[in-house]
PDBQT receptor file of N, H, CA, C and O in Angstrom, charges set to zero:
ATOM      1  N   UNK A   1       2.558  10.783  -6.305  1.00  0.00    +0.000 N 
ATOM      2  CA  UNK A   1       1.693  10.474  -6.432  1.00  0.00    +0.000 C 
ATOM      3  C   UNK A   1       1.703   9.793  -8.067  1.00  0.00    +0.000 C 
ATOM      4  O   UNK A   1       0.667  10.080  -8.665  1.00  0.00    +0.000 OA
ATOM      5  N   UNK A   2       2.780   8.869  -8.958  1.00  0.00    +0.000 N 
ATOM      6  H   UNK A   2       3.622   8.636  -8.472  1.00  0.00    +0.000 HD
ATOM      7  CA  UNK A   2       3.201   9.045 -10.018  1.00  0.00    +0.000 C 
ATOM      8  C   UNK A   2       2.761   6.748  -9.366  1.00  0.00    +0.000 C 
ATOM      9  O   UNK A   2       2.891   5.843 -10.190  1.00  0.00    +0.000 OA
ATOM     10  N   UNK A   3       2.396   6.525  -8.157  1.00  0.00    +0.000 N 
ATOM     11  H   UNK A   3       2.291   7.260  -7.487  1.00  0.00    +0.000 HD
ATOM     12  CA  UNK A   3       2.424   5.591  -7.995  1.00  0.00    +0.000 C 
ATOM     13  C   UNK A   3       1.185   5.281  -8.315  1.00  0.00    +0.000 C 
ATOM     14  O   UNK A   3       0.693   4.365  -8.973  1.00  0.00    +0.000 OA
ATOM     15  N   UNK A   4       0.724   6.260  -7.703  1.00  0.00    +0.000 N 
ATOM     16  H   UNK A   4       1.124   7.004  -7.168  1.00  0.00    +0.000 HD
ATOM     17  CA  UNK A   4      -0.315   6.204  -7.578  1.00  0.00    +0.000 C 
ATOM     18  C   UNK A   4      -1.627   6.100  -8.694  1.00  0.00    +0.000 C 
ATOM     19  O   UNK A   4      -2.632   5.395  -8.787  1.00  0.00    +0.000 OA
ATOM     20  N   UNK A   5      -1.053   7.150  -9.432  1.00  0.00    +0.000 N 
ATOM     21  H   UNK A   5      -0.237   7.722  -9.356  1.00  0.00    +0.000 HD
ATOM     22  CA  UNK A   5      -1.604   7.305 -11.016  1.00  0.00    +0.000 C 
ATOM     23  C   UNK A   5      -1.406   6.074 -12.117  1.00  0.00    +0.000 C 
ATOM     24  O   UNK A   5      -2.209   5.719 -12.980  1.00  0.00    +0.000 OA
ATOM     25  N   UNK A   6      -0.080   5.528 -11.820  1.00  0.00    +0.000 N 
ATOM     26  H   UNK A   6       0.572   5.817 -11.119  1.00  0.00    +0.000 HD
ATOM     27  CA  UNK A   6       0.148   4.448 -12.677  1.00  0.00    +0.000 C 
ATOM     28  C   UNK A   6       0.597   2.814 -11.828  1.00  0.00    +0.000 C 
ATOM     29  O   UNK A   6       1.484   2.007 -11.550  1.00  0.00    +0.000 OA
ATOM     30  N   UNK A   7      -0.544   3.107 -11.755  1.00  0.00    +0.000 N 
ATOM     31  H   UNK A   7      -1.265   3.762 -11.980  1.00  0.00    +0.000 HD
ATOM     32  CA  UNK A   7       0.057   1.573 -10.498  1.00  0.00    +0.000 C 
ATOM     33  C   UNK A   7       1.245   1.031  -9.749  1.00  0.00    +0.000 C 
ATOM     34  O   UNK A   7       1.363  -0.014  -9.110  1.00  0.00    +0.000 OA
ATOM     35  N   UNK A   8       1.853   1.727  -9.922  1.00  0.00    +0.000 N 
ATOM     36  H   UNK A   8       1.758   2.576 -10.441  1.00  0.00    +0.000 HD
ATOM     37  CA  UNK A   8       3.371   1.098  -9.085  1.00  0.00    +0.000 C 
ATOM     38  C   UNK A   8       3.673  -0.141  -8.819  1.00  0.00    +0.000 C 
ATOM     39  O   UNK A   8       3.960  -0.959  -9.693  1.00  0.00    +0.000 OA
ATOM     40  N   UNK A   9       3.616  -0.516  -6.938  1.00  0.00    +0.000 N 
ATOM     41  H   UNK A   9       3.383   0.149  -6.228  1.00  0.00    +0.000 HD
ATOM     42  CA  UNK A   9       3.891  -1.656  -6.684  1.00  0.00    +0.000 C 
ATOM     43  C   UNK A   9       3.036  -1.442  -6.423  1.00  0.00    +0.000 C 
ATOM     44  O   UNK A   9       3.155  -0.760  -5.405  1.00  0.00    +0.000 OA
ATOM     45  N   UNK A  10       1.896  -1.576  -6.697  1.00  0.00    +0.000 N 
ATOM     46  H   UNK A  10       1.800  -2.130  -7.524  1.00  0.00    +0.000 HD
ATOM     47  CA  UNK A  10       0.479  -2.699  -6.944  1.00  0.00    +0.000 C 
ATOM     48  C   UNK A  10      -0.097  -3.092  -7.947  1.00  0.00    +0.000 C 
ATOM     49  O   UNK A  10       0.115  -2.448  -8.974  1.00  0.00    +0.000 OA
ATOM     50  N   UNK A  11      -0.879  -4.093  -8.008  1.00  0.00    +0.000 N 
ATOM     51  H   UNK A  11      -1.051  -4.616  -7.173  1.00  0.00    +0.000 HD
ATOM     52  CA  UNK A  11      -1.621  -4.479  -9.482  1.00  0.00    +0.000 C 
ATOM     53  C   UNK A  11      -2.924  -3.684  -9.777  1.00  0.00    +0.000 C 
ATOM     54  O   UNK A  11      -3.266  -2.722  -9.088  1.00  0.00    +0.000 OA
ATOM     55  N   UNK A  12      -3.528  -4.076 -10.688  1.00  0.00    +0.000 N 
ATOM     56  H   UNK A  12      -3.250  -4.857 -11.247  1.00  0.00    +0.000 HD
ATOM     57  CA  UNK A  12      -4.579  -3.371 -11.205  1.00  0.00    +0.000 C 
ATOM     58  C   UNK A  12      -5.727  -4.051 -10.583  1.00  0.00    +0.000 C 
ATOM     59  O   UNK A  12      -6.881  -3.770 -10.907  1.00  0.00    +0.000 OA
ATOM     60  N   UNK A  13      -5.378  -5.125  -9.513  1.00  0.00    +0.000 N 
ATOM     61  H   UNK A  13      -4.441  -5.353  -9.249  1.00  0.00    +0.000 HD
ATOM     62  CA  UNK A  13      -6.881  -5.661  -8.575  1.00  0.00    +0.000 C 
ATOM     63  C   UNK A  13      -6.326  -5.023  -7.521  1.00  0.00    +0.000 C 
ATOM     64  O   UNK A  13      -6.716  -5.610  -6.512  1.00  0.00    +0.000 OA
ATOM     65  N   UNK A  14      -5.613  -4.119  -7.235  1.00  0.00    +0.000 N 
ATOM     66  H   UNK A  14      -5.297  -3.642  -8.055  1.00  0.00    +0.000 HD
ATOM     67  CA  UNK A  14      -5.328  -3.961  -5.731  1.00  0.00    +0.000 C 
ATOM     68  C   UNK A  14      -5.858  -2.444  -5.662  1.00  0.00    +0.000 C 
ATOM     69  O   UNK A  14      -6.033  -1.909  -4.567  1.00  0.00    +0.000 OA
ATOM     70  N   UNK A  15      -6.154  -1.648  -7.091  1.00  0.00    +0.000 N 
ATOM     71  H   UNK A  15      -6.012  -2.082  -7.981  1.00  0.00    +0.000 HD
ATOM     72  CA  UNK A  15      -6.261  -0.218  -6.899  1.00  0.00    +0.000 C 
ATOM     73  C   UNK A  15      -7.351  -0.261  -6.259  1.00  0.00    +0.000 C 
ATOM     74  O   UNK A  15      -7.173   0.335  -5.197  1.00  0.00    +0.000 OA
ATOM     75  N   UNK A  16      -8.530  -0.701  -6.346  1.00  0.00    +0.000 N 
ATOM     76  H   UNK A  16      -8.675  -1.186  -7.209  1.00  0.00    +0.000 HD
ATOM     77  CA  UNK A  16     -10.022  -0.289  -5.232  1.00  0.00    +0.000 C 
ATOM     78  C   UNK A  16      -9.809   0.003  -4.456  1.00  0.00    +0.000 C 
ATOM     79  O   UNK A  16     -10.031   1.110  -3.964  1.00  0.00    +0.000 OA
ATOM     80  N   UNK A  17      -8.879  -1.573  -3.700  1.00  0.00    +0.000 N 
ATOM     81  H   UNK A  17      -8.698  -2.472  -4.099  1.00  0.00    +0.000 HD
ATOM     82  CA  UNK A  17      -8.591  -1.264  -1.976  1.00  0.00    +0.000 C 
ATOM     83  C   UNK A  17      -7.812  -0.302  -1.652  1.00  0.00    +0.000 C 
ATOM     84  O   UNK A  17      -7.899   0.176  -0.521  1.00  0.00    +0.000 OA
ATOM     85  N   UNK A  18      -6.513   0.384  -2.950  1.00  0.00    +0.000 N 
ATOM     86  H   UNK A  18      -6.443  -0.004  -3.869  1.00  0.00    +0.000 HD
ATOM     87  CA  UNK A  18      -5.611   1.451  -2.616  1.00  0.00    +0.000 C 
ATOM     88  C   UNK A  18      -6.403   2.560  -2.544  1.00  0.00    +0.000 C 
ATOM     89  O   UNK A  18      -6.298   3.072  -1.429  1.00  0.00    +0.000 OA
ATOM     90  N   UNK A  19      -7.358   3.306  -3.461  1.00  0.00    +0.000 N 
ATOM     91  H   UNK A  19      -7.444   2.889  -4.367  1.00  0.00    +0.000 HD
ATOM     92  CA  UNK A  19      -8.559   4.058  -3.259  1.00  0.00    +0.000 C 
ATOM     93  C   UNK A  19      -9.380   4.145  -2.018  1.00  0.00    +0.000 C 
ATOM     94  O   UNK A  19      -9.268   5.082  -1.227  1.00  0.00    +0.000 OA
ATOM     95  N   UNK A  20     -10.122   3.254  -1.878  1.00  0.00    +0.000 N 
ATOM     96  H   UNK A  20     -10.212   2.493  -2.521  1.00  0.00    +0.000 HD
ATOM     97  CA  UNK A  20     -10.321   2.762  -0.625  1.00  0.00    +0.000 C 
ATOM     98  C   UNK A  20      -9.561   3.851   0.282  1.00  0.00    +0.000 C 
ATOM     99  O   UNK A  20      -9.967   4.853   0.870  1.00  0.00    +0.000 OA
ATOM    100  N   UNK A  21      -8.100   3.160   0.142  1.00  0.00    +0.000 N 
ATOM    101  H   UNK A  21      -7.770   2.346  -0.335  1.00  0.00    +0.000 HD
ATOM    102  CA  UNK A  21      -7.074   3.880   1.744  1.00  0.00    +0.000 C 
ATOM    103  C   UNK A  21      -6.822   5.230   1.347  1.00  0.00    +0.000 C 
ATOM    104  O   UNK A  21      -6.274   5.939   2.191  1.00  0.00    +0.000 OA
ATOM    105  N   UNK A  22      -7.095   5.712   0.289  1.00  0.00    +0.000 N 
ATOM    106  H   UNK A  22      -7.541   5.136  -0.396  1.00  0.00    +0.000 HD
ATOM    107  CA  UNK A  22      -6.553   7.376   0.015  1.00  0.00    +0.000 C 
ATOM    108  C   UNK A  22      -7.731   8.025   0.278  1.00  0.00    +0.000 C 
ATOM    109  O   UNK A  22      -7.577   9.235   0.450  1.00  0.00    +0.000 OA
ATOM    110  N   UNK A  23      -9.102   7.536   0.386  1.00  0.00    +0.000 N 
ATOM    111  H   UNK A  23      -9.227   6.554   0.247  1.00  0.00    +0.000 HD
ATOM    112  CA  UNK A  23      -9.773   7.849   0.964  1.00  0.00    +0.000 C 
ATOM    113  C   UNK A  23     -10.309   8.362   2.148  1.00  0.00    +0.000 C 
ATOM    114  O   UNK A  23     -10.863   9.432   2.400  1.00  0.00    +0.000 OA
ATOM    115  N   UNK A  24      -9.920   6.987   3.095  1.00  0.00    +0.000 N 
ATOM    116  H   UNK A  24      -9.470   6.118   2.890  1.00  0.00    +0.000 HD
ATOM    117  CA  UNK A  24      -9.464   6.986   4.147  1.00  0.00    +0.000 C 
ATOM    118  C   UNK A  24      -8.771   7.753   5.004  1.00  0.00    +0.000 C 
ATOM    119  O   UNK A  24      -9.321   8.314   5.952  1.00  0.00    +0.000 OA
ATOM    120  N   UNK A  25      -7.914   7.817   4.832  1.00  0.00    +0.000 N 
ATOM    121  H   UNK A  25      -7.468   7.362   4.062  1.00  0.00    +0.000 HD
ATOM    122  CA  UNK A  25      -6.391   8.514   5.020  1.00  0.00    +0.000 C 
ATOM    123  C   UNK A  25      -7.051  10.140   5.000  1.00  0.00    +0.000 C 
ATOM    124  O   UNK A  25      -7.121  10.692   6.097  1.00  0.00    +0.000 OA
ATOM    125  N   UNK A  26      -7.680  11.140   3.408  1.00  0.00    +0.000 N 
ATOM    126  H   UNK A  26      -7.623  10.691   2.516  1.00  0.00    +0.000 HD
ATOM    127  CA  UNK A  26      -8.169  12.209   3.448  1.00  0.00    +0.000 C 
ATOM    128  C   UNK A  26      -8.909  12.040   4.661  1.00  0.00    +0.000 C 
ATOM    129  O   UNK A  26      -8.242  12.263   5.672  1.00  0.00    +0.000 OA
ATOM    130  N   UNK A  27      -9.845  11.780   4.806  1.00  0.00    +0.000 N 
ATOM    131  H   UNK A  27     -10.387  11.599   3.985  1.00  0.00    +0.000 HD
ATOM    132  CA  UNK A  27     -11.306  11.193   5.434  1.00  0.00    +0.000 C 
ATOM    133  C   UNK A  27     -11.148  11.428   6.870  1.00  0.00    +0.000 C 
ATOM    134  O   UNK A  27     -11.986  11.995   7.571  1.00  0.00    +0.000 OA
ATOM    135  N   UNK A  28      -9.534  10.757   7.442  1.00  0.00    +0.000 N 
ATOM    136  H   UNK A  28      -8.852  10.296   6.873  1.00  0.00    +0.000 HD
ATOM    137  CA  UNK A  28      -8.885  10.986   8.707  1.00  0.00    +0.000 C 
ATOM    138  C   UNK A  28      -8.165  12.179   8.598  1.00  0.00    +0.000 C 
ATOM    139  O   UNK A  28      -8.407  12.821   9.619  1.00  0.00    +0.000 OA
ATOM    140  N   UNK A  29      -7.250  12.920   7.727  1.00  0.00    +0.000 N 
ATOM    141  H   UNK A  29      -7.053  12.398   6.898  1.00  0.00    +0.000 HD
ATOM    142  CA  UNK A  29      -6.983  14.273   8.285  1.00  0.00    +0.000 C 
ATOM    143  C   UNK A  29      -8.251  15.048   8.266  1.00  0.00    +0.000 C 
ATOM    144  O   UNK A  29      -8.722  15.266   9.382  1.00  0.00    +0.000 OA
ATOM    145  N   UNK A  30      -8.985  15.567   7.127  1.00  0.00    +0.000 N 
ATOM    146  H   UNK A  30      -8.602  15.390   6.220  1.00  0.00    +0.000 HD
ATOM    147  CA  UNK A  30     -10.060  15.977   7.479  1.00  0.00    +0.000 C 
ATOM    148  C   UNK A  30     -10.470  16.258   9.079  1.00  0.00    +0.000 C 
ATOM    149  O   UNK A  30     -10.862  17.409   9.270  1.00  0.00    +0.000 OA
ATOM    150  N   UNK A  31     -10.451  15.639   9.919  1.00  0.00    +0.000 N 
ATOM    151  H   UNK A  31     -10.133  14.704   9.763  1.00  0.00    +0.000 HD
ATOM    152  CA  UNK A  31     -11.150  15.104  10.924  1.00  0.00    +0.000 C 
ATOM    153  C   UNK A  31     -10.516  15.261  11.960  1.00  0.00    +0.000 C 
ATOM    154  O   UNK A  31     -11.116  15.509  13.006  1.00  0.00    +0.000 OA
ATOM    155  N   UNK A  32      -8.688  15.118  11.902  1.00  0.00    +0.000 N 
ATOM    156  H   UNK A  32      -8.200  14.916  11.052  1.00  0.00    +0.000 HD
ATOM    157  CA  UNK A  32      -7.955  15.490  12.498  1.00  0.00    +0.000 C 
ATOM    158  C   UNK A  32      -7.666  17.004  12.599  1.00  0.00    +0.000 C 
ATOM    159  O   UNK A  32      -7.326  17.698  13.557  1.00  0.00    +0.000 OA
ATOM    160  N   UNK A  33      -8.012  17.413  10.760  1.00  0.00    +0.000 N 
ATOM    161  H   UNK A  33      -8.288  16.849   9.981  1.00  0.00    +0.000 HD
ATOM    162  CA  UNK A  33      -8.364  19.387  11.284  1.00  0.00    +0.000 C 
ATOM    163  C   UNK A  33      -9.027  19.461  12.303  1.00  0.00    +0.000 C 
ATOM    164  O   UNK A  33      -8.490  19.635  13.397  1.00  0.00    +0.000 OA
ATOM    165  N   UNK A  34     -10.417  19.337  12.138  1.00  0.00    +0.000 N 
ATOM    166  H   UNK A  34     -10.853  19.197  11.249  1.00  0.00    +0.000 HD
ATOM    167  CA  UNK A  34     -11.246  19.927  12.328  1.00  0.00    +0.000 C 
ATOM    168  C   UNK A  34     -11.109  19.556  13.929  1.00  0.00    +0.000 C 
ATOM    169  O   UNK A  34     -11.776  20.173  14.760  1.00  0.00    +0.000 OA
ATOM    170  N   UNK A  35     -10.324  18.651  14.247  1.00  0.00    +0.000 N 
ATOM    171  H   UNK A  35      -9.783  18.150  13.572  1.00  0.00    +0.000 HD
ATOM    172  CA  UNK A  35     -10.063  18.727  15.981  1.00  0.00    +0.000 C 
ATOM    173  C   UNK A  35      -9.314  19.475  16.805  1.00  0.00    +0.000 C 
ATOM    174  O   UNK A  35      -9.459  19.955  17.929  1.00  0.00    +0.000 OA
ATOM    175  N   UNK A  36      -8.142  19.457  15.646  1.00  0.00    +0.000 N 
ATOM    176  H   UNK A  36      -8.024  19.068  14.732  1.00  0.00    +0.000 HD
ATOM    177  CA  UNK A  36      -7.326  20.385  15.949  1.00  0.00    +0.000 C 
ATOM    178  C   UNK A  36      -7.395  22.563  15.911  1.00  0.00    +0.000 C 
ATOM    179  O   UNK A  36      -6.877  23.596  16.334  1.00  0.00    +0.000 OA
ATOM    180  N   UNK A  37      -8.233  22.105  15.234  1.00  0.00    +0.000 N 
ATOM    181  H   UNK A  37      -8.654  21.266  14.890  1.00  0.00    +0.000 HD
ATOM    182  CA  UNK A  37      -8.959  24.181  14.915  1.00  0.00    +0.000 C 
ATOM    183  C   UNK A  37      -9.721  23.715  16.646  1.00  0.00    +0.000 C 
ATOM    184  O   UNK A  37     -10.415  24.530  17.254  1.00  0.00    +0.000 OA
TER     185      UNK A  37
């Protein structure tokens, strides 16, 4: 979580892409959860 909050390996310009990727990943996990249930 530290890398996500503080920037870590990414530059500031990549923050939007990384945030979109995280949202996409959470969405996939939710869909997989519904599928498994």
